[in-house]
N, C-alpha and C positions, 0 to 999 in steps of 0.2 A: 034553330035545335032540332027540323030531323034529322036536315043535311047535315049536323057532329052526329049525333047521336048512328045515322050509317054512317062517316069516317070511324069511328070509336071503332063501334061493327067491324069495320074495316081494317083496321089495327087486329084485335083479336082473332080473329079471323084466317092472314094474312100473316099471323105471328111476322112484325113488326121487330124487325135490330135490337130498334130503341127503345118500345115497350117490352120487350121481353129479356133486354138486360136489366132495363129499372126492376121487371116481376121478381126478377132469377134473387140481386140479390136484394131485394129483402127479404125471398122471403130464406135466403141462405144468413142473414144475420138470426131474421130473426124464431129460426128452427135452432142456428149454433145458439142462443141465450141462454131458449127453452131446456137446453138438452143441461147447460155448464147450472142451471137455476134448477136443474135435476136431480142433480149428482153430487150438491152440497145440501141443496134443501128435503133433500128426500131425509136424508140421516139423519142433518141438526134438530132436523120438525118432530123425529121418530124418538132422538134424544131426550130431550124434550118435552115431548109427553111422557115419559118415561123415566128424568132423571126430578128427583125432589133437592132443592136448595133454598136458600135465603135469597132473596131480587127474585122467585118462580115468577108466581103473581103481574114484577114490572115487566121485566122481558114478553110474558106476553103481550104486554098490554101494547106494548113500544112495537114485538113485529106483528100487532091487528092495523093500528093505527101507520102501518107502511104500507102497509095495503090501500092507502088511499096517498102515498105517494104520489102529488103532484109533478107529469112527467120533464117538468119547465125546473123545478129544482134534481130530479136528478141526475138529469142533463147541465149542471150547471155543477156540479158537487164533482162529472165528469174534467167535466171538461180546467173546473181550477186543480184538479190532480193533476192532471195533463197539459197544462202549458206551461211553456219553459221557464215559468216561476215560480213551479209545482215541485211536489216531489219526483214527482213522478215523467218531470219533461221532462230527461235523457233518455226517453223511450222514445220521443216521436211518433207518439199513437197518436197524436189531436188531430182532424179531421183525416182520419180514420177509418174503411171499418171496421177497425178491431176495436176504437170508439163507440163504435156506434154500437155493438155487441156490449159489450160491458156495461152502458147502463140505461140497455135492453133487461141485462141478466136484473142487476138491481132494482126495477123494474118486475122483476118476474117472483126475483127469490122470496121476496115478504109473502107471497100469496102461495109459493111452494111453501113455504115453512110453515104459512099459519093449518093450508087444511090440512100438512100431512098433519099435525098434532093433537087435533082437535079427532081424525079422524082413528089416530094410531092409539090416542085417550079411551076411545070406546071401545075399541076392539081388545085392547091389554083390561076392559072394565067385562066387559065381559067373558073372555079366554084367560081368566087369572087367572082357576085354579088346576085349569089343564096343562098351559102353560108349565108352571107348574112342575106339574107331576110330570111334568119331561123332561125339566130342569133346568128351560126359558128362561132364566129368570134374567133382569138385567134391562141390559144390551144385548144383551145372548136370543130375548124377545126378539128385537128389532128384525132379521130379515126373511123371517117366518108372518113380522105381524102385517109388514111391507105386502109381503105376498099375498096375503089373506086379500088387503088391504088394494088393490093393485088395480082392477077396475074404477075406484071413487076415485085412488089418485091421479089416473090417469085423465078423470073430469077437469083436477084440480092442472094439473102441463095444458089441454086444452083451452081452461081461463087465463093461464099464465101466457099461452100467446095470440089467443084471441085481444090480448091487450098488449102487446108489444105490437101484433102487426099493424093496428091502425094508429101507432104511437105517433106525436109529428113534431112537442119540445124537445123532443129531448135529444133525439135521434139529427135533430135540424143545425144544435144549436156544437155537438159533439162532429159532428159529419161534418157539417160543412154544404152537403147539398150541394156538389163539386159532382157534372155532368158526367156519365159512364164509371164514375168513381164511387158515389157515398151517395150519389138522388136514390131515397126509397119511394117505390108508392105516397104512400103520404103529404112528404116533403114537394113527390113532380105533382101533383096535385093541385098542391098549396102555391105554388110558384108554376105554372101556365094556364090554372085560371087566372091572377091576375096577371098575363101576359095577353087573357083572352085565349088560346089556344083550349079550344072544351072539347076537340075531339081528345088531344091524350087525354086532360084529364077524367072524364069518360068512360074514355075507357079501364083505365087504373082504378075511373070509381067503380064497373062491372066487378071486374075482377076483382078488388074488393069486400065485395056484397055480397060476390059469391064462395070470398073463403066465410066470408061472418058465418054463411046457411050455411057453406061443409065444415065447420068447425060449429055451431050448434047443433049440426047433424048426431055425429060425432060424439059431441057429450050425453046427448039424448037415447045412445046409441049404448055408449058403455057406465054408463046409468042401469038404462034396463039390463043390458046384459052380467052386472052385476050385483043385481036383487035376484034376478034369478038361478046367482048359485049360491046368493046367502041364504035363498030360500030353499 
């Protein structure tokens, strides 16, 4: 075990090319998914917070429920959509990084929408009269509310990043874990552990742990800054 840890540290410190390619792909796919989820989810969450329509409560319940969507189910949905017999099969996206981004976006999007909806709803209730005096009613208030809650919304994006970066099932189903092409940190850890290649698995595990710590530190920092500005 000591030798395995030493070899794992050597991979990290020595910047092994195979090791770096896996880490790079993982971060690229996850960051792309979070960015897409932010572009779609922030305005949708704010619009849901400010809109009043029949069935709104049901939509909120569904969005909140999707926050706990099992990753393998998300992967299965994307697989069926991108398979040859699926509606998007002609695009040839299955077993590509793009398919992995789509699957992770599906996992992150409900988190962004749900947290944004709750935050914007609370902010709007607090500043409703002030916004109305400025003529910012309805959808026109969305940019102001999103800006005002930017630090809290950062925690939502970091939470989405954390879930996506640690995900295995969905990316394994739609990516295929192809060496040098769709192999991420989580899928590589699962594969290398089963093969008995502990140094690579441990090295990637150490990076994931450090990434998790960094995400939690950033989340804590964003919440502290947000509390300071709101105070």
